[in-house]
N, C-alpha and C positions, 0 to 999 in steps of 0.2 A: 592487556587484560585478557585472561584466558576465556575461551569460549563459555565455560559453565558460569564464571562470575559475570559476564556480559549479559547472558540469558537471565540470570538471577536478578541482576540489577534492573533489567527491562520488566521483568515480571513484577518486581517490586514497585516500580514506577507505574505500572498499569494499575495495580491494586490501589495505589494512592489516588490515582486519577479517577478510578471508578467510585471511589468514596465521595470525591467532590462533585462527580457527576450526578450522584444519587441525589443530592441536595440542590441541584442547579434546576431553574425553572425550565419548564417545557418551552417556553418562547425563546430563551437563551440557547438551548440545545437545537432548537429548530433553525434559529438563525446561523449558528455555527454550521449546521449541516448544508444549509443554502449556500453559505460562503464557501466551503469546501467543494460542492458540486460546481459552482460558478468558476473557481480556480481549476479544477479538472477540465471543464469545457473550454476554458480560455487557453490551455496548455495542451490541448487534445492532439494537435498536429506534432508537437514535440514529444509527447508521450508515445504516440504511435511510432514515430520514427526511431525513438529510443528501443522501443520493443522490437521493431523490425531488425535493428542492428544486433540486439541480444538473441534473436530467433536464428539469424544468420550465423552468429559466432557460435551458437550451440550446435548447429547443423554441421559447421565446419569441423567441430571437435568430435564429432561422430554420435551425437545424441540421436536417439532414434527420433524420426519425425512425429511419430505418434505421441510422443511426449512434449513436443513442441507446438504442434499444430493448433491453432485456434480457429474454430468456425466462425464465419460472420453471422451475427444475429439476424 
């Protein structure tokens, strides 16, 4: 699938999802957000390790450090 078609398909899927979310209860949306937050927290170490690998690879390919540097909160 070409990039244009892929982006178009993703945009259409997002539009359909937005329509479904518009009629979804706040309680269900909040539960989904809490589940996503818990999953991110549970995978934090793996996510940060993958990010570090990506940043190292980007630097090795010559990407400017100002584009890949992330300051700690």
